[in-house]
N, C-alpha and C positions, 0 to 999 in steps of 0.2 A: 667496146667504147672506151677512148682516149683517157689515161691518166689526168688529175688536177695538174700535174706538175710535168706535163710531156715536153721533153726538146728543152728542160732544163738541166743544168748542171748544179749539183751541192757540192760544197767544201766542208765537211765535217772531222771534229779533233775528237779523241776519245773512241775511235771509231773499235777496236778490235774488242771490245767484250761489253755487256752489259747495256746501257741507255742509248748510247752510240752508235753501236750493233743495229739496235730495234730503231732508231731512227735513219739509218741509213738503209736497211730493210723497207721501212712504211714508206719513205722517200722514193725509192726506186719502183716498188709498187703502184705509185704515182705517176711513173714514166721519168724519173730524175735519173741521170747517170753521176757517179758519184766520184769524189777526189776525197782521201782520209787519212788519214796520220794518227798514230798511238807511239805513245814511249817503249810498250814491249819490255819493260823491264821493272826489277822491282825497286820503289823509292826506297831508303833506309826508315825512314818514319811513317811508315805505313804498315800497319799491324795485321793486313789480311793480305794473301796472294795477289799480285797483281797480273795483269794478263801477259802472255807469251806471242812470238811470231806464229804460234801453230793458230792464236786463236784470231790474230789480223788474218790468215789463210782462211779460217771458217768464214768471217765475216766477208771474204771477198768470193767464195762459195755463194754463201747464201744472198747475197746482192744480184749474183747473175743468175741466180735460182729463180730472184724475185722479178726480173728481166732488165736489170740495168746493167750500162757498162761501169768498170771501177778503177780505179787508180789510186792505190793506196801503199804506203811505205813507212818504215817505222820512225820515228820523229819526235821530238822533245818539244812541248809548247813551250819551254822557257829558252828555247833556240831560236831566235828570230829569222836567222838566215836558215837554218833547217827547213824550217815551215815552210818559209820561200822556196825553197828549193824543189818542195814537194808539190805546192801550189802551180809551180812554172809548168812543172811537168805533167800534173797531171790537166793544166789548161792546154798543153801542146797536144796532148791525146784526145783530150776529150771535149774543149770547148771554154770559151768565157765562163766564170760563175754568176749565176744567179742568186745564189742561197748561198747562208753560211749558217751554221749551226756551232755555236762554241761550248763544247762540249764538255772537253778532258776535266776531270776532276779526282781528289783524292780525300779522304777522309781519316787526316792522321791524327784522332783526337784521345788517343788513349799511348801514355807514355811508353814507349820503347828506349829509353835511355838517351835519347838524344831531343829533349824537349823545343832546347831553340831551334835548334835546325828545321823542327816541326813548323813553328810559325813561319820561317823561311819558303818551306817547300808549298804551304798552302797558299801564302801571297803570291808566291812566283808562278805558280801551273793555276791559278784559279782567278787570279785578278790580272796579273801580267801578261799570262795566257790567254785571256781574251782580248787585252789591249793588243797582240800581237796579231791575234788571229784578224781582229778590226784594222790593223796596219797593213795586212798582207792583202785582204781583199779589197779594201774602199776605193784606193786609188784607179784600179781597173774598172768598179762598176760606174764610179762617176765618169770616168772615160769615155765609157761607151754609151752614157746616157740612155739607156734602157732600164733604169730602175734596180730593185734588187729587193731582197729580203733577209734580215741577219737576224737571229734567234740566238741569245745566250742561257744558259743555263745555271740560276741561281739556286734557290731552295725557300723551304718553307721557314728556315734560320735565315733567311735576306730580309724578311720580315718580321721576326721576331727577335724578344730579347732572351728568349730560353737556348740554354746550352749545355751541352754535356757535363762539362766542367770548363774550370779558366787555365786548362793547361795552354801553351803556346800553340798546340798544333788545332785547340778545337777553338781557341780566339782567334788565330789564325782562319779557319774556316768561315765563322760569325764573319768577319769582318770582309773577306774576300766575296761572301755571299751578299752583304750589303752593298759593298765598293762595286760591282757588277752593275748594279741598279744604277749607279751615280754614271758610270760609263755609257750603259746603256742610254740614259736620259737625255745625256750631252750628245752623243752621235745621232740619236734621233731626231734631234731640234737642229743640227745642221747640214745633216743627209737630207733631210725632209724635201729640200729645195730640188733635188736631184731624182727625187721616188722611191727613194730607199728607205725601207721603213726596218726599224731595229726596236726588239721587244727583250723582254725576259717571260723565263718559264718557271715559275716555285712549286715543286713537287717537294710533297710530303716523303717519308721512308718509301723508297722504291725496292721492290723484291731483284734485288742483282746482289753480286758478291760484294761490292762496296758496303752496301748497308746491311746486307741481310747474311750473316757468317757465324759461324761457333764463336769466333773470338768474340767477335762483339756482343753474343749472347751472354758468354762467361763475364765479360763484364760487367753486363747489367744486371746480373745474377748477384755477383760482389759487391757493385755501387748503387744497389735500389735508390737511394737518396738522389744519387746524379741524375736519374732519370726519369725521378716522379715529375709529372705535371708532361710527360711526352705522350704520346697517342693522337688517334684521330676520332673527331666527331661521329662519323660515320664508321658503322660498326667492320672496319678493316684493320690489319696490323700494317700491313703494306698494301701499295697499289701497284700495278706493272708496268713494265715499261712504254709498253703498245699507249699507257693512256698520256704518256708524255710525248709521244710521237705523231698522236693524232692531233696534239695540241699544234707542234710543230706544222704540221701539216696544215691545219688551218690558218695559221701564221702567214705562214709560206705561198699560199694558193692566192685565187683571187677571194676565196671567202675571207681572207684577212687583209683586202686591198687598200682599205683604210683604215688601220689597226697601226700605229705607231706608239713609243714612247709609254708601250703598256706594261706593268707585272700581273701576265695570267697566272693565277694560282689553281694548283692544279693537288689539290692538298687532304681530301676528303674530308674537310672540313676541321683539318688540323688548327687554324687559328680562328676557331668561332667556336672551340670547343668549350662547354661549360666550366 
């Protein structure tokens, strides 16, 4: 039985590990081929180990195992030219992009002695990086005239006033996750005439190395007041990457053909907890 995304090509950022890897695999399971990129090196303001080239190779293996073709390279979403080069090479190999998932993100919320830079890294990767993704994929989508679907990863923090602290990295994270909602709504309104749909997804904490790691656990124990009020209404501490991947499939397939300009929350009741 054909998948929901048969003969589609998806462009995914932050693909080497975590949610990005899950999204790539899930899209491939539904028939899509994948063009992807990841920075694959440590950002100094990030307190947990970031993915490396071996992680990217593992994503390639898993996408191919799921039945998809994949073109993936190391590139930084802060570098528009580098992103465009990966996109162009992938399109030359696999064909035009129908789906884009702007997923790349970091969580620089713990002071690493470079606080001011943490603000810039958060904004540059999770806000400017999303804009770069849109700038890369939308011109050809419009030119082709066959529509498309773009999904931006925000966060429950993008719909809430809660934050771990007001360190520059945490403030930047919150600002970026709110900011991409504005970008999404702008592009959704302007691209609708071209049958290009744009939406955001808003996860609560996801069980990935970015959100669930020893460093953050130690921070939470040592700073109990900072994390007071966090938690989900449903009795789960973390959700799984596949929960977000399934939401993305819904938005990108015919099931979401008339869904655009929305903020799809997958948060285990985080925003409605008592």
